[in-house]
FIMARMAR-108667 format. One line per 3 residues: their letters; for each residue x, y negated, z negated of N, C-alpha, C. Coordinates in steps of 0.001 Angstrom, whole numbers. Layout:
<sites>
A) X:Y:Z:X:Y:Z:X:Y:Z; ...;
</sites>
This chain:
<sites>
MIK) 102877:13294:-75921:102428:12550:-74794:101527:11447:-75193; 100634:11651:-76182:99668:10659:-76503:100517:9489:-77193; 101619:9764:-77822:102400:8704:-78424:102871:7713:-77382;
DYF) 103077:8152:-76117:103655:7361:-75008:102685:6193:-74819; 101343:6475:-74932:100433:5330:-74642:100379:4217:-75643; 100889:4512:-76835:100997:3496:-77883:102411:2944:-78080;
KIE) 103377:3495:-77378:104811:3138:-77483:104974:1674:-76856; 105707:846:-77605:105863:-528:-77124:106798:-486:-75971; 106429:-1160:-74855:107225:-1195:-73606:108415:-2088:-73821;
KNP) 109501:-1665:-73270:110840:-2413:-73405:110728:-3639:-72565; 110187:-3493:-71414:110165:-4675:-70528:108701:-4942:-70093; 107878:-5488:-70954:106458:-5755:-70686:106324:-6772:-69587;
KKG) 105212:-6658:-68943:104937:-7620:-67822:104468:-8891:-68463; 105065:-9983:-68035:104864:-11253:-68651:103648:-12016:-68150; 103358:-11894:-66811:102306:-12653:-66233:101038:-11700:-66081;
FLP) 100079:-12220:-65205:98844:-11429:-64980:99264:-10245:-64107; 98346:-9244:-64253:98420:-8033:-63429:97850:-8382:-62099; 98291:-7607:-61002:97852:-7901:-59676:96370:-7946:-59500;
LEW) 95599:-7052:-60173:94119:-7062:-60074:93520:-8320:-60735; 94232:-8768:-61764:93712:-10082:-62374:93929:-11213:-61438; 95007:-11338:-60746:95248:-12373:-59691:94180:-12241:-58593;
VML) 93836:-11057:-58271:92797:-10898:-57243:91454:-11494:-57680; 91120:-11125:-58988:89925:-11690:-59642:89894:-13182:-59641; 91042:-13803:-60056:91199:-15269:-60015:91020:-15844:-58650;
GYM) 91595:-15177:-57628:91434:-15626:-56288:89966:-15625:-55855; 89284:-14526:-56144:87874:-14483:-55828:87050:-15500:-56490; 87371:-15768:-57735:86707:-16784:-58643:86834:-18080:-57953;
AIT) 88151:-18448:-57482:88380:-19676:-56874:87705:-19846:-55596; 87576:-18867:-54817:86856:-18930:-53517:85301:-19261:-53799; 84713:-18518:-54697:83385:-18707:-54962:83050:-20010:-55610;
VFT) 83887:-20495:-56506:83727:-21853:-57089:83843:-22893:-55996; 84757:-22760:-55086:85006:-23667:-53945:83659:-23748:-53104; 83108:-22544:-52843:81835:-22402:-52060:80734:-23119:-52759;
MLF) 80637:-22871:-54055:79502:-23425:-54898:79623:-24997:-54926; 80775:-25490:-54954:81009:-27047:-55038:80514:-27648:-53771; 80635:-26956:-52617:80258:-27467:-51303:78753:-27296:-51240;
TFT) 78083:-26418:-51913:76695:-26094:-51862:75942:-26276:-53115; 76519:-27123:-53980:75995:-27339:-55295:74497:-27578:-55470; 74044:-28421:-54521:72668:-28812:-54608:71661:-27719:-54209;
KVV) 72149:-26679:-53570:71427:-25525:-53109:71562:-24353:-53981; 72483:-24249:-54882:72623:-23120:-55782:71579:-23227:-56802; 70915:-22054:-57101:69751:-22123:-58043:70238:-22174:-59564;
NPE) 71231:-21505:-59853:71810:-21486:-61239:73274:-21799:-61320; 73683:-23024:-60789:75055:-23285:-60887:75713:-23316:-62207; 75049:-23924:-63188:75601:-24076:-64501:75943:-22756:-65202;
SML) 74969:-21837:-65131:75198:-20501:-65751:76237:-19724:-65007; 76354:-19934:-63694:77371:-19229:-62837:78777:-19742:-63254; 78901:-21056:-63459:80171:-21630:-63844:80503:-21189:-65291;
WGR) 79572:-21197:-66240:79885:-20714:-67568:80240:-19249:-67541; 79566:-18520:-66757:80002:-17088:-66645:81387:-16929:-66255; 81819:-17669:-65288:83262:-17633:-64812:84218:-18054:-65931;
LRI) 83817:-19071:-66611:84629:-19517:-67728:84835:-18507:-68849; 83685:-17777:-69043:83821:-16695:-70146:84736:-15586:-69572; 84698:-15219:-68347:85542:-14232:-67777:86931:-14664:-67929;
LVM) 87288:-15910:-67596:88599:-16439:-67588:89155:-16401:-69033; 88351:-16732:-70011:88695:-16753:-71485:89028:-15269:-71897; 88148:-14378:-71488:88306:-12924:-71781:89608:-12399:-71203;
TLA) 89934:-12775:-69928:91160:-12396:-69270:92417:-12882:-69989; 92287:-14156:-70411:93438:-14688:-71156:93609:-14031:-72525; 92430:-13703:-73222:92567:-13075:-74497:93190:-11687:-74433;
LWG) 92710:-10907:-73386:93193:-9586:-73239:94826:-9597:-72823; 95126:-10673:-72015:96603:-10803:-71810:97334:-11134:-73038; 96782:-11955:-73946:97444:-12191:-75161:97555:-11062:-76074;
VYR) 96519:-10250:-76089:96722:-8913:-76897:97776:-8069:-76442; 97869:-7953:-75039:98909:-7181:-74450:100304:-7696:-74758; 100466:-9056:-74751:101681:-9708:-75019:102181:-9423:-76429;
MIP) 101058:-9339:-77330:101439:-9095:-78749:101665:-7605:-79018; 101050:-6790:-78301:101221:-5288:-78361:101380:-4694:-77008; 102496:-4822:-76398:102710:-4392:-74959:102833:-2941:-74905;
CRI) 101744:-2189:-74613:101835:-738:-74447:100776:-312:-73397; 100820:906:-73078:99947:1480:-72044:98439:1192:-72365; 98111:1463:-73626:96691:1295:-74005:96134:-99:-73747;
TKM) 96914:-1096:-74233:96470:-2494:-74041:96435:-2824:-72600; 97343:-2275:-71752:97314:-2563:-70313:96135:-1858:-69650; 95727:-722:-70172:94530:27:-69614:93353:-763:-69877;
IRI) 93232:-1326:-71116:92043:-2229:-71525:91926:-3350:-70630; 93080:-3984:-70228:92974:-5086:-69284:92476:-4624:-67955; 92946:-3490:-67482:92478:-2957:-66184:91028:-2618:-66186;
MAQ) 90508:-1828:-67154:89238:-1341:-67245:88225:-2450:-67538; 88615:-3560:-68209:87772:-4670:-68416:87434:-5323:-67087; 88455:-5451:-66186:88209:-6119:-64864:87251:-5290:-64042;
IAL) 87455:-3934:-64136:86648:-3038:-63303:85126:-2984:-63832; 85046:-3079:-65175:83666:-3203:-65739:82946:-4473:-65323; 83651:-5567:-65184:83080:-6799:-64813:82519:-6834:-63444;
LAW) 82806:-5798:-62604:82210:-5791:-61221:80671:-5685:-61364; 80169:-5157:-62460:78729:-5118:-62657:78163:-6502:-62815; 78985:-7441:-63310:78559:-8907:-63335:78736:-9603:-62074;
WYP) 79764:-9300:-61355:80066:-9990:-60032:79155:-9519:-58983; 78621:-8286:-59043:77704:-7879:-57956:76446:-8689:-57806; 75549:-8824:-58901:74392:-9696:-58683:74763:-11188:-58429;
DTY) 75962:-11643:-58787:76391:-12996:-58563:76536:-13300:-57048; 76712:-12249:-56200:76744:-12499:-54801:75354:-12987:-54283; 74309:-12493:-54892:72954:-12916:-54503:72770:-14365:-54786;
EIN) 73276:-14892:-55934:73069:-16203:-56250:73733:-17208:-55255; 74706:-16713:-54547:75332:-17595:-53482:74694:-17286:-52170; 74650:-16055:-51789:74250:-15819:-50407:72695:-16038:-50101;
RMF) 71910:-16256:-51205:70454:-16593:-51017:70292:-18004:-50461; 71350:-18728:-50371:71253:-20100:-49737:71287:-19993:-48225; 71793:-18821:-47722:71890:-18684:-46287:70725:-18011:-45616;
PNL) 70428:-18135:-44388:69325:-17403:-43747:69683:-15910:-43698; 68625:-15163:-43928:68672:-13678:-43976:68967:-13127:-42632; 69766:-12066:-42384:70144:-11528:-41163:69618:-10146:-40862;
DHI) 68657:-9630:-41728:68236:-8215:-41513:67555:-8018:-40253; 66877:-8992:-39672:66263:-8794:-38378:67232:-8440:-37292; 68366:-8955:-37363:69464:-8631:-36416:69947:-7189:-36658;
FAG) 70159:-6851:-37888:70801:-5543:-38170:69779:-4377:-37933; 68506:-4628:-38263:67464:-3612:-38029:67328:-3483:-36503; 67461:-4538:-35797:67343:-4458:-34295:68469:-3671:-33715;
WEQ) 69663:-3857:-34195:70843:-3016:-33850:70629:-1654:-34077; 70016:-1342:-35342:69836:61:-35687:68790:732:-34723; 67741:-29:-34346:66779:470:-33415:67385:718:-32086;
DLF) 68261:-216:-31576:68903:28:-30253:69814:1164:-30287; 70526:1385:-31324:71548:2503:-31340:70934:3856:-31494; 69857:3967:-32392:69366:5266:-32685:67911:5504:-32227;
GCQ) 67281:4530:-31751:65879:4560:-31262:64857:4753:-32315; 65301:4557:-33601:64378:4659:-34645:65153:3903:-35923; 64467:4085:-37077:64996:3539:-38280:65276:4775:-39256;
PAL) 66544:5215:-39185:66830:6432:-39951:66482:6281:-41451; 66591:5078:-42000:66250:4895:-43356:64737:5088:-43665; 63912:4961:-42627:62505:5135:-42752:62173:6710:-42627;
LFA) 63000:7455:-41925:62620:8798:-41515:63410:9865:-42332; 64615:9482:-42892:65503:10573:-43527:64773:11264:-44648; 64295:10514:-45631:63636:11059:-46801:62360:11886:-46382;
KAL) 61584:11456:-45372:60423:12076:-44943:60774:13420:-44295; 61986:13495:-43671:62376:14737:-43003:62833:15783:-44054; 63368:15309:-45184:63830:16206:-46309:63286:15756:-47617;
PWA) 61994:16004:-47820:61265:15557:-49016:61448:16395:-50181; 62153:17482:-50129:62172:18585:-51216:62869:17929:-52495; 62458:18441:-53649:62916:17936:-54839:64464:18242:-55044;
VVS) 64913:19310:-54646:66344:19624:-54794:67185:18703:-53971; 66681:18410:-52757:67441:17436:-51907:67512:16057:-52502; 66388:15677:-52979:66221:14357:-53589:67189:14199:-54841;
ELM) 67254:15277:-55646:68061:15190:-56819:69601:15206:-56453; 69932:15976:-55403:71295:15936:-54977:71754:14594:-54420; 70835:13942:-53715:71166:12602:-53186:71287:11566:-54400;
SMG) 70339:11651:-55230:70378:10743:-56464:71610:10909:-57267; 71976:12273:-57466:73146:12549:-58164:74342:12024:-57527; 74490:12176:-56260:75685:11562:-55568:75703:10086:-55741;
YFM) 74518:9417:-55564:74449:7957:-55685:74809:7475:-57090; 74422:8262:-58160:74675:7954:-59464:76146:8052:-59809; 76830:8982:-59126:78218:9248:-59419:79167:8243:-58856;
YYP) 78713:7158:-58429:79574:6085:-57622:80602:5600:-58692; 80094:4976:-59801:81048:4436:-60798:81888:5476:-61504; 81261:6618:-61895:82072:7745:-62477:83270:8107:-61589;
MIA) 83050:8155:-60260:84118:8574:-59364:85258:7466:-59365; 84859:6143:-59425:85833:5144:-59518:86647:5186:-60830; 85960:5489:-61904:86628:5595:-63250:87534:6775:-63250;
AVV) 87085:7979:-62626:87886:9174:-62671:89270:8859:-61893; 89170:8184:-60795:90362:7923:-60068:91349:7032:-60854; 90818:5999:-61458:91657:5064:-62118:92327:5856:-63468;
LYY) 91453:6601:-64070:91960:7330:-65282:92957:8372:-64972; 92722:9050:-63780:93689:10008:-63456:95074:9424:-63201; 95126:8280:-62476:96371:7664:-62155:96951:7165:-63457;
FCC) 96184:6619:-64342:96728:6098:-65570:97315:7188:-66434; 96703:8391:-66447:97158:9485:-67334:98218:10304:-66642; 98098:10512:-65348:98979:11468:-64661:100000:10893:-63723;
RYY) 99735:9617:-63256:100665:8994:-62311:100771:7525:-62725; 101231:7292:-63940:101184:5954:-64519:101929:4963:-63733; 102993:5378:-63127:103803:4400:-62300:103011:3762:-61147;
EAE) 101857:4400:-60726:101052:3794:-59689:99708:3317:-60174; 99561:3250:-61459:98238:2870:-62034:97838:1484:-61662; 98758:554:-61740:98543:-899:-61417:98248:-1026:-59887;
RVS) 99023:-358:-59060:98731:-317:-57627:97250:132:-57314; 96836:1236:-57948:95580:1816:-57518:94482:893:-58048; 94640:423:-59226:93599:-590:-59730:93484:-1784:-58848;
FVL) 94656:-2323:-58393:94666:-3420:-57518:93978:-3074:-56194; 94215:-1925:-55605:93498:-1523:-54361:92051:-1499:-54458; 91546:-873:-55626:90159:-669:-55806:89457:-2115:-56109;
LAS) 90025:-2934:-56954:89322:-4149:-57252:89420:-5143:-56042; 90548:-5102:-55295:90613:-5948:-54176:89648:-5495:-53087; 89436:-4252:-52966:88470:-3670:-52004:87081:-4233:-52427;
FFI) 86606:-4188:-53661:85460:-4538:-54106:85222:-6144:-53640; 86186:-6953:-54012:86057:-8362:-53784:86051:-8713:-52294; 86714:-7953:-51496:86596:-8082:-49967:85186:-7860:-49544;
YYL) 84588:-6775:-50011:83180:-6495:-49689:82327:-7582:-50282; 82531:-8037:-51445:81715:-9087:-52094:81755:-10433:-51303; 82957:-10714:-50746:82984:-11929:-49945:82160:-11776:-48583;
IYI) 82212:-10593:-48013:81428:-10271:-46785:79931:-10469:-47184; 79509:-9973:-48346:78068:-10028:-48762:77667:-11575:-48962; 78593:-12365:-49426:78150:-13773:-49668:77937:-14488:-48269;
YVP) 78741:-14146:-47266:78614:-14959:-46037:77862:-14197:-44928; 77595:-12907:-45206:76684:-12085:-44222:75495:-11601:-45064; 74516:-12387:-45295:73391:-12020:-46169:72457:-10921:-45548;
VVG) 72657:-9697:-45833:71760:-8628:-45385:71319:-7863:-46648; 69957:-7705:-46756:69420:-7168:-47931:69232:-5585:-47908; 69071:-5051:-46752:68883:-3652:-46601:67400:-3225:-46433;
PTF) 67219:-2012:-46090:65895:-1469:-45751:64801:-1646:-46906; 65328:-1285:-48104:64332:-1325:-49243:63677:-2677:-49422; 64383:-3736:-49217:63866:-5121:-49387:63257:-5527:-48100;
YFD) 63923:-5341:-47038:63359:-5858:-45757:62162:-5139:-45241; 62118:-3840:-45436:60911:-3120:-44990:59723:-3463:-45877; 59908:-3708:-47163:58855:-4092:-47969:58313:-5522:-47612;
AVG) 59148:-6421:-47216:58826:-7717:-46845:58033:-7762:-45556; 58495:-6936:-44586:57851:-6954:-43249:56629:-6093:-43263; 56702:-4919:-43983:55692:-3934:-43843:56146:-2741:-43075;
VQD) 56022:-1515:-43656:56503:-389:-43037:55825:-71:-41738; 54630:-354:-41600:53913:-164:-40229:54505:-885:-39167; 54836:-2174:-39386:55445:-3033:-38305:56874:-2633:-38051;
IAK) 57581:-2178:-39124:58954:-1692:-38839:58910:-466:-37988; 57951:443:-38181:57868:1619:-37389:57530:1324:-36005; 56845:212:-35668:56531:-245:-34378:57665:-973:-33658;
GIF) 58717:-1191:-34478:59931:-1906:-33841:59746:-3417:-33983; 58983:-3853:-34926:58878:-5427:-35102:59770:-5719:-36246; 60651:-6747:-35925:61674:-7147:-36890:61787:-8674:-36882;
PAM) 60857:-9253:-37685:60802:-10722:-37769:61923:-11296:-38630; 62441:-12498:-38310:63433:-13192:-39142:62765:-13643:-40457; 63356:-13510:-41542:62748:-13830:-42844:63233:-15126:-43391;
GDY) 64279:-15781:-42752:64761:-17074:-43217:65272:-17035:-44616; 64593:-17856:-45450:64980:-17974:-46849:63961:-17166:-47722; 63331:-16249:-47175:62204:-15429:-47955:62774:-14851:-49225;
FNT) 63980:-14220:-49218:64578:-13537:-50275:65217:-14442:-51300; 65144:-15745:-51056:65574:-16683:-52046:64655:-16606:-53236; 63377:-16371:-52983:62337:-16317:-54065:61652:-14991:-54260;
HTN) 61929:-13951:-53386:61214:-12752:-53425:62295:-11580:-53627; 62087:-10809:-54652:63070:-9683:-54961:62432:-8344:-55043; 61102:-8281:-54672:60510:-6970:-54672:60947:-6051:-53579;
CLP) 60848:-4726:-53783:61357:-3793:-52845:60444:-2544:-52811; 60754:-1693:-51825:59919:-408:-51738:60326:480:-52849; 59311:1321:-53304:59685:2326:-54317:60594:3382:-53736;
TPG) 61600:3804:-54434:62669:4666:-53881:61981:6013:-53493; 62153:6582:-52286:61632:7834:-51948:62379:8954:-52700; 61654:10118:-52812:62312:11238:-53522:61441:11864:-54576;
YTD) 62021:12656:-55335:61344:13412:-56421:61239:12597:-57652; 60165:12013:-57968:60134:10870:-58930:60255:11491:-60362; 60163:12733:-60549:60332:13349:-61914:61719:13855:-62205;
GIF) 62661:13676:-61146:64006:14132:-61326:64845:13285:-62259; 65755:14013:-62935:66624:13288:-63891:67457:12265:-63235; 68160:12667:-62178:69023:11752:-61503:68227:10587:-60734;
YQL) 67012:10938:-60292:66171:9934:-59687:65870:8823:-60706; 65487:9287:-61898:65235:8230:-62933:66487:7365:-63302; 67615:8077:-63363:68866:7342:-63650:69183:6241:-62576;
VEN) 68959:6629:-61365:69163:5738:-60251:68127:4541:-60411; 66909:4886:-60642:65842:3908:-60769:66147:2906:-61890; 66665:3446:-63076:66969:2636:-64178:68107:1597:-63792;
AKE) 69152:2150:-63093:70273:1333:-62670:69758:198:-61698; 68772:640:-60909:68291:-273:-59826:67472:-1417:-60474; 66703:-1073:-61539:65979:-2165:-62234:66796:-3081:-63030;
AGE) 67966:-2521:-63442:68813:-3306:-64350:69604:-4303:-63540; 70080:-3935:-62350:70979:-4849:-61663:70874:-5050:-60151; 69802:-4383:-59595:69683:-4429:-58103:69155:-5908:-57727;
RPT) 69678:-6405:-56652:69272:-7669:-56071:69208:-7483:-54562; 68406:-8392:-53826:68414:-8312:-52336:69729:-8842:-51763; 70764:-8058:-51816:72124:-8469:-51319:72875:-7291:-51082;
AAF) 74137:-7393:-50430:75152:-6379:-50404:74778:-5122:-49581; 74136:-5327:-48491:73807:-4185:-47629:74910:-3844:-46562; 75395:-4841:-45923:76366:-4522:-44836:77729:-5165:-45130;
PSS) 78828:-4328:-44993:78742:-2889:-44884:78480:-2259:-46243; 78187:-972:-46394:77896:-337:-47572:79223:-181:-48431; 79196:-871:-49570:80367:-690:-50467:80304:546:-51206;
HVG) 79115:1171:-51368:79090:2578:-51893:79829:3568:-51025; 79591:3454:-49679:80321:4320:-48800:81783:3846:-48769; 82051:2592:-48621:83384:2048:-48483:84285:2304:-49649;
VST) 83857:1972:-50824:84784:2141:-52017:84897:3622:-52358; 83762:4425:-52201:83882:5821:-52470:84883:6442:-51508; 84875:6021:-50273:85837:6573:-49230:87241:6146:-49674;
ICM) 87457:4979:-50203:88762:4568:-50697:89153:5399:-51913; 88246:5770:-52803:88503:6692:-53918:89001:8009:-53347; 88361:8521:-52356:88731:9772:-51771:90106:9753:-51101;
LLA) 90433:8672:-50493:91764:8416:-49864:92818:8341:-51050; 92448:7694:-52181:93406:7656:-53301:93601:9006:-53905; 92487:9751:-54013:92586:11125:-54389:93530:11982:-53525;
WHS) 93346:11717:-52263:94273:12455:-51281:95711:11957:-51458; 95913:10647:-51687:97233:10122:-51887:97896:10774:-53069; 97139:11057:-54111:97694:11596:-55398:98200:13045:-55188;
RNR) 97765:13743:-54050:98150:15115:-53779:97660:16160:-54772; 96612:15705:-55533:95980:16546:-56508:94777:17119:-55822; 94856:18393:-55416:93742:18998:-54685:92507:19222:-55607;
KLL) 92666:19474:-56937:91570:19590:-57838:90757:18374:-57907; 91426:17175:-58016:90807:15964:-57999:89962:15690:-56790; 90646:15903:-55590:90027:15641:-54332:88728:16564:-54149;
FTM) 88938:17847:-54360:87771:18719:-54007:86695:18728:-55068; 87115:18259:-56283:86003:18059:-57315:85107:16873:-56900; 85712:15810:-56350:84953:14642:-55984:84237:14825:-54706;
LPF) 84642:15784:-53848:84186:15846:-52439:82699:16004:-52295; 82060:16894:-53042:80614:17060:-52903:79803:15860:-53353; 80303:15236:-54418:79591:13969:-54914:79790:12856:-53737;
YIF) 80889:12859:-53159:81113:11875:-52134:80195:12099:-50889; 80057:13309:-50513:79182:13643:-49361:77716:13227:-49560; 77273:13653:-50847:75873:13340:-51140:75709:11796:-51424;
LCM) 76688:11135:-51860:76660:9636:-52079:76414:9002:-50740; 77282:9322:-49696:77200:8657:-48454:75853:8930:-47795; 75315:10138:-47849:74026:10450:-47338:72899:9688:-48121;
ATV) 73033:9515:-49417:71975:8934:-50264:71829:7511:-49894; 72856:6808:-49447:72716:5368:-49045:71597:5107:-48152; 71468:5979:-47240:70296:5957:-46180:69071:6577:-46752;
YIQ) 69263:7726:-47430:68099:8502:-47863:67174:7668:-48814; 67807:6903:-49801:67045:6135:-50609:66719:4754:-50243; 67094:4496:-48948:66670:3255:-48196:67519:2014:-48788;
AHY) 68637:2226:-49333:69443:1190:-49828:70177:497:-48605; 70511:1361:-47570:71231:852:-46469:70772:1302:-45138; 70979:572:-44143:70825:1056:-42740:71956:2012:-42386;
LID) 71821:2890:-41415:72841:3794:-41056:74018:3122:-40576; 73848:1885:-39838:75024:1151:-39438:75763:623:-40531; 75195:461:-41690:75891:-126:-42936:76854:994:-43407;
AIA) 76305:2332:-43374:77127:3379:-43879:78338:3559:-42902; 78084:3544:-41563:79175:3678:-40522:80225:2521:-40756; 79775:1365:-40911:80608:244:-41098:81387:398:-42487;
GWI) 80730:1012:-43400:81431:1254:-44649:82606:2210:-44527; 82409:3362:-43750:83503:4257:-43420:84688:3551:-42719; 84375:2823:-41638:85384:2211:-40825:86131:1131:-41598;
SAV) 85450:318:-42324:86064:-768:-43029:86895:-187:-44157; 86500:947:-44746:87249:1505:-45870:88609:1922:-45461; 88664:2652:-44266:90052:3056:-43808:90835:1779:-43506;
VIY) 90311:778:-42977:91085:-393:-42626:91649:-1081:-43889; 90680:-1261:-44885:91050:-1850:-46135:92068:-1055:-46927; 91862:176:-46939:92832:1108:-47717:94231:930:-47210;
FML) 94418:1207:-45907:95820:1124:-45396:96339:-234:-45426; 95556:-1253:-45355:96074:-2696:-45484:96588:-2968:-46886; 95665:-2576:-47869:95999:-2814:-49263:97087:-1898:-49712;
MAV) 97210:-727:-49248:98419:192:-49649:99651:-368:-48970; 99574:-982:-47821:100801:-1512:-47363:101285:-2786:-48096; 100228:-3568:-48495:100581:-4875:-49275:101088:-4496:-50587;
SKN) 100689:-3331:-51166:101131:-3034:-52512:102223:-1942:-52590; 102802:-1712:-51531:103831:-636:-51463:104952:-699:-52496; 105261:-1958:-52929:106389:-2221:-53938:105735:-2367:-55359;
MK) 104466:-2164:-55431:103813:-2399:-56714:103810:-1090:-57604; 104994:-697:-57992:105186:491:-58818:105921:257:-59983;
</sites>
């Protein structure tokens, strides 16, 4: 079976993979946006050079696959694009920081719907170390869950591997486009900027372009000596930006992962991921990364995006 992954394909794919076309489309849209707002973008040259490097890397991996067309070289192409999501995520901040912040609107909706700020109260209601660690564990498992789904399809349902990778990457880029044009930073940044006492009183001032130059946030609530707490904090320090709050892509993409696990009809995969998924969804509000309406919007949008992309890709086998 291992030999199959190195076996030269008789009819190798000549052009780009579907997920590579999705990446190129997203790149084109963001470059187009940057050109119309070039004088407002803080680091336009580095952003353009970054895109050029990604394009060169994509072409190089395509060339390697054309020289050695087998499953392994195709998997490298797929995993490289998924790994680059870590680069594309903070890039959304570089563009959306040009637009006025909208957190005062979303925090107001949260208050109107629930009569409080769940992100402010959730961790206080369940402050115990074991709860904190379970939440942090779920949040940390976000990318491992994505990798698990892609690798499962690649190893066990290879004929749908391209389709699944397309659905996942396209989902991410749909969320990233929303983040660019709907700049919401989330409770951890907004509450820190306004002040927790004013937030508790229901005061939600508009911040304008405040987050264009301020990236400080609240310390994450929870058991600070926990292993998973520290892992989440390390990831937060490495790549977190005041961006990407509404809708929650953590909830959205992890829901799509669960739907793909359900689509695989593999009960072990589905039920192994289920507890991590539950804790992840809860953690988005617990650690103050998202408003509760962000999580709800993540669930709703995930179902819509999943069935839309599965319909689009039904012949992609």
